[in-house]
N, C-alpha and C positions, 0 to 999 in steps of 0.2 A: 712891791718893794718898799714903798713909803710906809705901809702898815707894818711891815716887818721891822723897819727902823723904829717906829713908835713903840711897838711891842718890846723891842730890845731895850729901848730907853726906860720903859716902865719896869721891866725886869731888873734893870740895873739899879733903879731907885729903890725897888723893893729889897734888893740885896743889900743895898747900903743901909736901909732902915733896920733890916734884920741884923746886920753886923753891929749896928748901933745899940740894939737891944741886948745882944750878948756881950757887949763890951761896956756895960755901965760902970764897971770898975775903972774903966779907963776914960769914962765920960768927961771927966773934968780935964784929963790931960789932952783929950783929943777933941774937946768941944770946938776948939778953934778949927781943928782939922775938919770936924763934921760940918761946922758952919761953912767952911770953905767948900767942903765936898757938896753940901746941900746947895750952896750957891752955884757950884759948877754943874751939879746935877740939874738944877733948874735951868741953867744956861743951856746945858746939853739938851734937856727936854724941849726948851723953847726953840733951840736950833733945829731939833728933830722935827718939831711940829711945823716950824717954818719950812724946813726942807720938804716935809711931807706935803705941806700945802702947795708949795711951788711945783713939786713933782705931780701932784694931783692936777693942778692947773695945766701943766705941760701935757699930761696924759689926755685931759679933756680937750685940749687944743688939737692934739694929734688926731684924737678920735673924730673931732668935729671936721678937721681938714680931710681926713679919709672919707668921712661920710659925704662931705661936699664934693670931693673928687669922684667918689662912686656915683653920686647924683649927677655930676656933670657928664661922666662917661655914659650913664644910663640915658641922660637927655640926648647926648650926641647920637647914641645908637638908635634911640627912638626917632630922632630927626632923620637919620640915614634910612631907617626902615620906612618911615613915612615918605621920604623922597623916592625910594625904590617902588613903593606901592603906587605913588602918584605916576611914576614913569611907566609902570606896567599898566596902570589904568589908561594912560594916554595911548600906549601902544594898542591896547585892546579896543579903545575907542576908534583909533585910526583904522585898525583892521575891520572893525564893524562898519565903519564908513566905506572902506574899500569894498567889503563884501556887498554892502548895499548898492554901491555904484556898479559893481559887476552884475549883480542881480538885475539892476535896472537896464544895464547894457544888454544882458542876455534876453531880457524880456523884450527890449526894443528889437534885437536881432531876430528873435522868434517871430515877432510881429511882422518884421520886414520879410523873413523867409516865407511866412504864411501868405503875405501879400504877393511875393514873387511866385510862389506855387500857384496861387490863384490866377495870377497873370499868365504864367506858363501854361496852365490848363486851358485858359481862354485862347492863348496863342496856338496851342496844339490843336485845339478844335478848329481854329481858323486855318492852320496849315493843312490839317486833314481835308477840310473842305476844298482848299485851294489845290491840294494834290489830286483829289478826285476830279476836280474841274480840269486840271492839267492833263490827267490821264485820258479823260473823255475827249478833250480837245486834240491830244496827240493821236488818239485812236481815230478821231474824225478826220484829221489831216492826213495821217499815214495810211489809213484804210486797214490797219492791223489791230487785232485785239491785244490785250496785255499778255495773254499766253503765247500768242504768235511772236510778239516782240521779245518775250523772255526766251523763246526757243532760238530766235536769231541771235540774241545776246550770248546765250550759252554756246551756240555754234561758233561765234566769233572768238569767245574766250577759249573754247576748246582748240580752235585752230592756232590761236596764239600760244597756248600751253604746249601743243604738239610741236610747234616750231621751236619754242624755247627748249623743250625736252630733247628734240633732235639735235639742236646746237650743243646742248650740254652733253648728250651721249657722244657726239662726235669729238668734243673737246676731251672728255674723259678717256675715250678710246685712244685718241692721239697721244695724250699724256701717258697713259698706261703702256702703249706700245713703245713710246720713246724711252721710258724707264726700263721696261722689261726686255725689249729686243736686244739691247746691247749685251746684258748678262746672259740671256738665253742663247743668243747666237754664239757667244764666246764659249759657253759650256758645251753646246752641241757640236760646234765645229772642232773644238779640242778633242772631244770624245771620238768623233768620226775619224779625225786625222790619225788618232792613236790606235784605232782598231782596224785591223786588216783581216778579212775573212774571204776565202775563196768559195764560190758557189758554182755548182755544176747543174745545169738544167737537166731534169730527168723527165722522161715521158711516162705515160701510164702503161706502156707496153715494154716488153724486153725482147731483144732480137738475139738469137743464138746463131752464130756463123757455122756453116757446115763445110767440111773439107771438099765435098762434092755433092752433086744432086742425087747420086745414088744412095746417099745416107737417108734421104727422105723416105724411101721405100722401107728401109730397115726400121726407121722410127715408127712408121705406120704398122708394120708387121703383117703377119698373115691374117687376113680378114679384119685388120684394124685392131688386133688384140693388144699390141704394144702401146699404141697411142691411147687406147681406152684405159689401160692400166695406169699409164702416166697421168692422164687427166683425172682419173678417179682418186689416185693417191695424193695428188697435189692440189686438186681443186682448181686447176688452171686449164684454160682452153689453148690448144696448140693449133695455130693457123699455118697450114702448109699449102701455100699457093704457088703462083708462078714466080715468086721472088727467087732469083737464082741464089743457090747456096746459102739459104737463110730460113730459119723457122721463127715465127713470131709467137711469143707467149703473152696471152692476154688474161688479166685477172683483176678483180676489184681490190683484192688484198695484196699489197706490195710484198709482204713477207712470203706468202705462198708463191708469188711469182719468182721471188729470189730463190726459194727452195727448188722450184721446178727448173730454173736456169742452171743452178749449180749441179743438180742431178743429171740434167740432160747433157751438159758439157762433159761431165765425168763418164757418162755412158758412151758418148761419142769417142772420147779418148780411149776408153776401155775396149770398145768395139763389140762387146757381148751385150746385145740388146734383146732381152726376153722378159716376160712378166716377173719372174723371180728375181732376176738381176735388177729390174727397175724398182721393185719394192725395197731391195737392199740399199740401192743408191739413194732412194728418196729418204729412207730412215737416216742414213748417214748424213745426207745433206741437211735434214732437219736439225740433227745434233750440231753440225758445224755452224749452221746459221744461228742457232741459239747461242752457241759460244761466241760467235761474231757479235751478236747483239749485246751480250754482257761486256765484251771487250770494248765495243764502241761507247757504251754508257760510261764505263770506267775511264776511258780515254777523255770523254767529254768533261767529266768531273775534274780530272787531273789538269786538263787544258785550262779550265776556268779557275781552278784553285779552290774548289768547294769540296769540303770533306764532311763525313758524318751523315750522308744521305742514305736512307734505307735501301738495302739491296734490291728490293722490288722496284723502287723508283728508278734506281740506276739501270735495271733491265728495261724498264719502259722508255727511258731516255735512249737506250740503244735501239729500240724498235723504231724510234722516230727517224732513224737514218733512212728508213725505207718509206717514209711518209713525206709527201710534198703538198704544198699549198700554193696554187697559182704558179706551179713550176719551181717554187723555192723549197729547197730541202728543209724539213722541219727541224732536224737536229742542228744543222749549220745555222739556221735562223735563231734557235734557242741559245747556241753558244755565242753568236754575235750579240744578241740582246743582253746576255750575261756580261760580256765585256763592256758594252756600252753603258749598262747600268752601273757597273763598278766604276768606270771613268767618271760618269756624271755624279755618282755619290761622292767620289773623291773631290770633285770640284766644289760641290755644295757643302761637304763636311758631315755626311752621315755615314752609317755603318756600311763599309764597302762589302764585307763578306755577306751580310744579309741581303744587300742589293744584288750581288751576283747570284746568290742562291735563288732569290725570287725571280730574277731574269732567266735563269736556266730552267726553272720549273714552271714558268708562266703558261706554256703550251703543252704541259704533260698530258692533258686530256686528249690530245690528238693521237696519242699512242693507242687509245682504246675506243675512240669515237666511232670506228667502223665496226666494232664488236658489240657495243652497248648503246642503249638509247640515251639521248640527251646531247646537249651541246658540249663542245670540248671544254668550255669554261666550267659548267656544272660538274662534269666528270673530273676535271682537274682539281676542283675544290674538294670533291669527295675523296679523291686519292690522297691529297695532302692532309686532310683531316684523319684519314684512316692510318696513315703512316707518321702521325704526330709531328707535322710541321708546325712552325710557330704561327701565331695569329697574324703577324705582319706579312709573312709569305702567303698565307691563305688569302688575305685581303688583296694583296698585289695580284694574285692569280685571278681573283674574282672581279677585280676592277680594271684589268688591263684593256678591256674593250668598252669600258664605260657602263657596264651593266649595273654596278653599284658605285657609290661615292668612295673615292680613295680616303683611307683613314690615316695615312702616313705619307711622308715625303718619298719613301721608298716605292710605294704604290704608284705615285705620280712619275717617278723616275722610270719604272718598268714600262708604264704606259707610253712615255716619250720614247724610250729606247725601242720598243716594239714598233712604234710608228716610223721611226727613222730606218730601222732594218727593213721594214716591208715596203716603204715608199721610195727608197733610194732607186735611182735608175738602174735597170737591169736585174733587180732583185726578184721580181715576179713577172710573169707573162700571162696575159689574158687571151682567151680565144676571141676570134673575130666577132662571133655572135654576142658573147658577153660584153665586149667592148662597145659594139653598136647599140645594144640594148641599154647600156648605162648612159650613153650619150643621148639617146632618145628620151629616156626617163628624166634626165637632167633638164632637157629643153621643155618637156611637158610640165614639169613642176614650175619652172619659171614662167611659162606662158599662162599658167592658171591664175596668176595674180592680176587684179584690176589695174589698168594703166600701163601694162606691158604691151608693147607693139610687136617686137620681135626679140628672139633670143638665139644665141649661137654658142654651142659648146666647142671650145677650142683647146689646143695644147693637150690633146689626148684626154680630155675631160678634167683637166686640172684647173680650168678657168671657164666661166660662162659670162658672156657679154650680153647685156640686156639693154635694148633700146626702149625707152619709155615714151609715152605720149606727153609732150610738154604741157598741154592744156589740162591734163588730169593729174599730173604728178609735179609738185613744186620741188625746188631745191632742198627744202627742209624735209619734205616727205621722202626723199630718196634715201636718207639715212635709215629711217624706220623700215622702209620697204626692203632695203638690203638686208637688214637684220631678220625680218620676217622670212625672206626667201632662204637665208642661210639656215635658220632654225628648221624650216620644212625640209630642206635637203638633208640635214643631219638626222631628222626623224624618219625619213622614208627611204633613204639610200644607204647602201653599204659600199665603201670605197677606201682604198689605202691613201694615207696622207691627208691632204686638205684640198678643198676646191675654192678658188677665188671667185667671189661674186662681184662683178664689175658692172655698175649701172651707168648709162650714158643718156643725158638729156640734152637735146639739141633743137633749137628753134631756127627756122629759116624763113626769110621773107623774100619774095621775088616780085619783080615788076619789070615792065617793058617800056623802053623809050621808043616813041613812035614819031 
């Protein structure tokens, strides 16, 4: 700016001089004016120079101040940087000192650990020596080797563990029974109370009443041709003995026996008894019995409320009307199991229809077990598979006697219902020989265990009471012994319902006052 002012002033002076050259004619008139102008121009130039000089000084001062300020700022920043560097150096130095201290401490610790390990090794050697000396001294004092002492220790530990296991088993069984008995009893009792079925005990023979003893001769016929024809056509043995006014029909197949009974009764009513009439009546009786079988099967499905069963299975159900097990009618038993299964399923909350279906078909194999080889369970499973029953029903049939594990609640329900129906009082009857053999077998099984003194089968084989030798069987051993006996009875015997195993341990001490 100052230079510009100076340049302007110089230009102004030059302009004035130029103007003076071109106005020589007026020089005289304007000399004074020029002089004044020259004076003013000089003054202006002087002022401009002075102003420029002052401005220059001011600018130099400003520049100097700015440089000084920048220098001060730079010095301040340098000082701050130096301070930061010094601080970092101090921290690094402190860390190095700390690291050195830690290294020293670690070194000292390692030395101490090494010393301790060396000391422990020495102590271990001393302990080993002392242990060997102790074992030798104990063996010398007790007169037992370490192996013998170990065996005694294991035996004592085993006895203790067996005692604890027995106590635990007893506690768990008690707890499980307390929790399960209430619901189980409620379900079973409700089902039994709501199910009513009538059972008629049937014998393995049929008796046909005669109007008079004269009819026996007519049944036998000339040279026995009538009775031979009847026996040949039906496969049934006719027993005509001294029983007044009665003929006994004996046959292994109950359906053949029924056909013979119907045919003989019709012959007696008709009065015309000869081989041709016998053949006609037997054929008619076979058709009527077959019709009766189908009607009984359909009636059973309607009574239970199960539909959609294959017609052949319905026919086999009807055949079970003439099949008995321990005196219990097989069809009535199946109907009762179906009702019980439905009621139990309703209580538990599973499919009632499937439970009834499985209960009704659980013994279907008994309809053909006299004609085919295999157990009624195997035959029943084959029949259900053949006629496209569901997997749940097949498993229930297969598992109702415990041959396989039940895979559903329905299988467990059918197993329970079958046990209830078979085990209730009056449902079945056993022969005296079978009953006696079962009691003897039960006592033989219980007497085979070590520590058993005597055993008694009571309550028709529903309970066995066992007297144990108190010196050989402790209170804790009784729990495990009872379980072992129960398992062996389950494995070796067949029986309806359940058998209670009751162990009694009694110690008596006697003395005499003299």
